C-alpha positions in Angstrom: -4.5 4.7 -51.4 -3.8 7.9 -49.5 -6.9 7.2 -47.2 -5.4 3.8 -46.4 -2.1 5.3 -45.5 -3.8 7.9 -43.3 -6.0 5.3 -41.5 -2.9 3.1 -40.9 -0.9 6.2 -39.5 -4.0 7.3 -37.3 -4.3 3.6 -35.9 -0.7 3.6 -35.1 -0.8 7.0 -33.4 -3.8 5.9 -31.4 -1.8 2.6 -30.2 1.2 4.8 -29.2 -1.2 7.0 -27.2 -2.6 3.9 -25.5 0.9 2.7 -24.8 2.0 6.0 -23.3 -0.9 5.6 -20.8 0.3 2.2 -19.9 3.8 3.6 -19.4 2.5 6.3 -17.2 0.5 3.8 -15.1 3.6 1.5 -14.8 5.7 4.5 -13.6 3.1 5.4 -10.9 3.0 1.7 -9.7 6.8 1.4 -9.7 7.1 4.6 -7.6 4.5 3.3 -5.1 6.3 0.0 -4.8 9.7 1.7 -4.5 8.3 3.8 -1.7 7.1 0.7 0.2 10.7 -0.8 -0.4 12.4 2.2 1.0 10.2 2.3 4.1 10.6 -1.4 4.7 14.4 -1.3 4.2 14.7 1.5 6.8 12.7 -0.5 9.3 14.8 -3.6 8.7 18.1 -1.5 9.1 16.7 0.0 12.3 15.8 -3.5 13.6 19.4 -4.8 12.9 20.9 -1.8 14.6 18.8 -2.4 17.6 20.0 -5.9 18.1 17.6 -8.0 16.0 19.0 -11.0 14.2 19.6 -10.0 10.6 17.9 -13.0 9.2 14.7 -12.2 11.3 14.8 -8.6 10.3 14.9 -9.7 6.6 12.2 -12.2 7.0 10.0 -9.5 8.5 10.9 -7.2 5.7 10.1 -9.8 3.1 6.7 -10.5 4.8 5.9 -6.8 5.0 7.0 -6.2 1.4 4.6 -9.1 0.2 1.7 -7.9 2.3 1.9 -4.3 1.3 2.5 -4.8 -2.3 -0.4 -7.2 -2.6 -2.8 -5.4 -0.5 -4.5 -3.1 -3.0 -4.6 -5.7 -5.7 -6.1 -8.3 -3.4 -8.8 -5.8 -2.3 -9.6 -5.2 -6.0 -9.6 -8.8 -6.9 -11.9 -9.6 -4.0 -14.2 -6.9 -5.0 -14.2 -8.1 -8.6 -15.0 -11.6 -7.3 -17.9 -10.4 -5.2 -19.2 -8.4 -8.1 -19.1 -11.4 -10.5 -16.5 -9.9 -12.7 -15.0 -13.0 -14.1 -13.4 -10.9 -16.9 -11.2 -8.9 -14.4 -10.2 -12.2 -12.6 -9.3 -13.8 -15.8 -7.4 -10.7 -16.8 -5.6 -10.7 -13.4 -4.5 -14.3 -14.0 -3.2 -13.4 -17.4 -1.4 -10.4 -15.9 0.2 -12.1 -13.1 1.0 -15.3 -15.3 -1.1 -17.7 -13.2 -2.9 -20.8 -14.4 -6.6 -21.0 -13.8 -7.2 -23.6 -11.2 
């Protein structure tokens, strides 16, 4: 019975270590996206101050955010597709909550 308890606790500990790795990855990704947001926000403010219509500045900011946030995942997904890595493409669909079309 003691061995069973030890095995259970080891399995729980290993799961916690994997979760911590995921948390670290998420923190790095969040910091990266936050940096992009700050950069694009500053650009939009500058455009508005220089006389651009605020709606146009916000539209530009939105397009830039979308493009910059999706760039690296897009490159990786195209690479996965070209290498026949269907497992990664399926995982990305699950991660992003997309239907397989």
